[in-house]
N, C-alpha and C positions, 0 to 999 in steps of 0.2 A: 524390824525383822524379828526381834526377840518376842515382841508382843504377839505377832502373827503366828510364828512357828514354835515358839517356846512351849505353849501348852500341848503341842502335838495333837491338836483337835481336827486338823484337816484330813489326816489319814494315818492309821496305825499299821505298822508292818514290822516284821522281824528283820534282822540284819540280812538274812539270806534272801528275803523278798526284796529288800532294798538293793542288794548286789545284783539280783536278777533284773530288776527294773533299770539299773544303770546300763545294762546291755542294750537298751533301747536308745541310748543317748549317743550322738556323734559329738565327741569332745572337740570344741572349737580350737583348743590348744594343740590338738594332735589328730586332725581329721583323716589322715592317711593310714591310720593303724587298721590292720585287717583282722584283729582279734577283739573279742568282747572286753568291755571295761572290767568285768569281774575277773577276767584272766589276769589283768594287770594287778588287781588287788591281791590275788593269790600269789602271783610272782613276787610281789613286794614282801608279803608276809613270809614266804618261804625263804627269800634271800636274807631277810633279817634273822629268821630262825637259824639258818646255817651260820651266819656271822656272829650271832649272839644267842646261843642255845639256852643260856641261863636267864634270859630276860623275857619271860612269857608275856608280860605287859606290852613289850615292844613289838612282839609278833602280832598282837591284836591291833596295835596302832597302825601297823603296816597294812593290815586287812581293811581297816576302817578309814584310812586317810582320805579317800576320795568320795565318801558317801554323801557329803554335802552337795555334790554335783547333781544329785537326784532332784534338787530343787529346780533345776533348769527344765525338768519335765512338767513342772507346775507353774511355768511362766516367769521364773526368775532368770535374769541374764546370767550367762556364763562369765 
């Protein structure tokens, strides 16, 4: 997987583009959710920001934590 995806040669996108792309994914671990996956990312980041306002790196981790799921849109299993 590292050799295939590590060079980032298949597709380049910004974080915002990846978040928007995630909205096309039905997450097998939570298929009944009625809101977009990006909303979950924003909720997570905001919850962390409220709980830990001094840890900006942690806010970012909350936003990015599910971005790897975008690989399911390129044929990888969830």
